[in-house]
C-alpha positions, 0 to 999 in steps of 0.5 A, spaced: 582 611 499 577 614 495 578 616 488 578 624 486 573 626 481 576 629 475 575 637 474 572 636 467 567 631 469 565 636 475 564 643 470 560 638 465 555 636 471 554 644 473 553 646 466 548 640 466 544 643 472 544 650 469 542 648 463 536 643 466 534 649 471 533 654 465 529 649 462 525 648 468 524 656 468 521 656 462 516 651 462 514 652 469 514 660 469 507 663 469 505 665 462 504 672 460 496 673 459 494 677 453 496 677 445 503 676 445 506 678 438 513 679 436 516 685 432 521 690 431 523 697 434 522 702 428 522 709 428 519 715 423 524 715 418 526 721 413 531 722 407 534 729 406 534 729 398 536 736 394 531 739 390 536 740 384 542 737 381 550 739 382 556 737 386 555 737 393 559 741 398 559 743 406 557 736 408 559 734 414 554 729 417 556 722 419 552 716 421 550 718 428 550 725 428 544 729 431 540 734 426 534 739 428 528 740 423 531 746 418 538 745 419 542 746 413 546 740 412 549 741 405 549 746 399 549 744 392 554 748 387 551 751 382 554 758 379 550 758 372 544 759 378 548 765 381 549 768 374 542 767 372 540 771 379 544 777 377 541 778 370 534 777 373 535 783 378 538 787 373 532 786 368 527 788 373 532 794 375 532 796 368 524 795 367 522 799 374 527 805 371 523 805 365 516 805 368 518 811 372 520 814 366 514 813 363 510 815 369 513 822 370 512 824 363 516 830 359 521 834 363 521 841 364 526 842 358 523 837 353 517 842 354 521 848 353 524 845 347 518 843 343 515 850 345 521 854 342 520 849 336 513 851 335 515 859 336 520 858 330 515 854 326 510 860 327 515 865 325 517 861 318 510 860 318 508 867 318 513 869 313 512 864 308 504 867 309 507 874 307 511 872 302 505 868 298 501 874 299 506 880 296 507 874 290 500 874 289 500 881 288 506 881 283 503 875 279 497 880 278 501 885 276 504 881 271 511 883 275 513 875 276 512 869 272 507 863 275 513 859 277 515 864 282 508 864 285 508 857 285 514 856 289 512 861 294 505 857 294 510 851 296 514 854 301 507 856 305 505 850 305 511 846 308 512 852 313 504 850 315 505 843 315 512 844 320 508 849 324 503 843 325 507 838 327 511 842 332 505 844 335 503 836 336 509 835 339 509 840 344 501 837 345 505 830 347 510 833 351 505 837 355 501 830 356 505 825 357 505 818 355 500 814 353 496 810 359 497 804 354 504 804 354 505 805 362 500 799 363 504 795 358 510 797 362 507 796 369 506 788 366 513 788 364 515 790 371 511 784 374 513 780 369 520 781 371 519 780 379 516 773 377 522 771 373 526 774 379 523 770 384 523 764 380 530 765 380 531 766 387 527 760 389 532 756 384 538 758 388 535 757 395 533 750 392 541 749 392 541 749 400 539 742 403 535 742 409 533 736 414 526 735 414 526 732 421 530 733 428 533 726 429 539 722 428 543 720 422 542 712 420 545 712 414 549 716 409 550 715 402 554 720 399 561 725 400 563 731 399 564 733 391 560 728 389 555 730 383 548 729 386 541 728 382 535 731 385 532 726 390 538 723 391 538 721 398 544 724 402 542 721 409 537 718 412 535 721 419 531 717 424 526 721 429 528 717 435 522 720 439 517 717 435 518 710 436 513 704 435 513 696 434 510 694 428 506 687 429 501 682 426 495 680 429 491 674 427 484 676 424 481 671 429 484 676 434 482 683 431 476 684 435 480 684 441 484 690 440 482 697 439 486 704 439 489 706 446 489 700 448 495 699 453 501 694 451 507 691 455 513 691 450 519 686 452 526 688 448 531 683 448 537 688 449 534 690 456 531 683 459 530 686 466 525 692 463 518 692 461 516 698 457 509 701 456 506 702 450 499 704 447 496 701 440 496 707 435 494 704 429 490 699 426 491 696 419 484 696 415 487 692 410 488 684 411 495 681 408 499 674 408 503 673 414 510 676 413 515 670 412 519 671 418 513 667 421 515 660 424 511 655 420 507 655 413 501 654 416 501 660 419 504 664 413 498 662 409 493 666 415 491 672 414 493 678 419 493 685 420 498 690 422 498 693 429 503 699 430 504 700 438 507 706 440 513 706 446 516 712 450 524 713 447 525 719 451 531 716 453 533 714 447 536 707 448 531 704 443 534 703 436 531 701 430 531 694 428 531 691 435 527 685 436 521 686 441 515 682 444 508 685 445 504 683 450 496 686 448 492 686 455 
């Protein structure tokens, strides 16, 4: 009776057959035609950053969340900027009120008051003039002393000056304010508007918005943390703007052109081939990146080529290894 083959030996034999078949397939399968290069999937990225410093509030984004361009993602707490805005609004309102007052000129009541003052000054002057004339006659008759005549002359002079001043005040009241004063106040209004606009802009900068539509790839801060201007709260990737960046030796550069079609194979989807198109070719040579296989290859000069691929399904992620065949 023949001896039974142990199960371990049978299993080992099957594994060896599978490995041999896979090796044979790789050795004898038809080779891809064209320029083959390896790279990784990349997308357009943007950091969401505040323009001002302060404490972070209303920040609820998590990795994987979707945001749209212009969406508010957080606010920066700045009570001082709110108080500054109120101050500048009040300053502008005051400047506008003063300008209206200058442009309106004197009120009717002020003109009437000035006119009454002129009439009063005129009466005083007329009386002083009549008194001086009477004192002159009395002095000539020797009825009064020279000092009394001098006092009458002084009273007449004071009355005259008061009348002149009252007439000038009436003239000013009727003419209104000087054009120079009105223009100066108008400029003050414009200055106050500019200061208020700056305060509004500073307060608007406390609202943090997303610069593009995409997915949150990384998150760096949490609510309540103190943030400095330019700190990246999150990094957003536009998954629709997807490409593979490859490096091509200078000897092959003449075979590549903008708009050239390409086939892209992604390790995560071995049964699919994604259509690609050359969108950008570098104009500057550089050394082969360190991920190249041999030191000799690293010594070669290469040019990077950006191959755009359609990611309408959103299944391709940044960092996925990819093989590009340029035909």
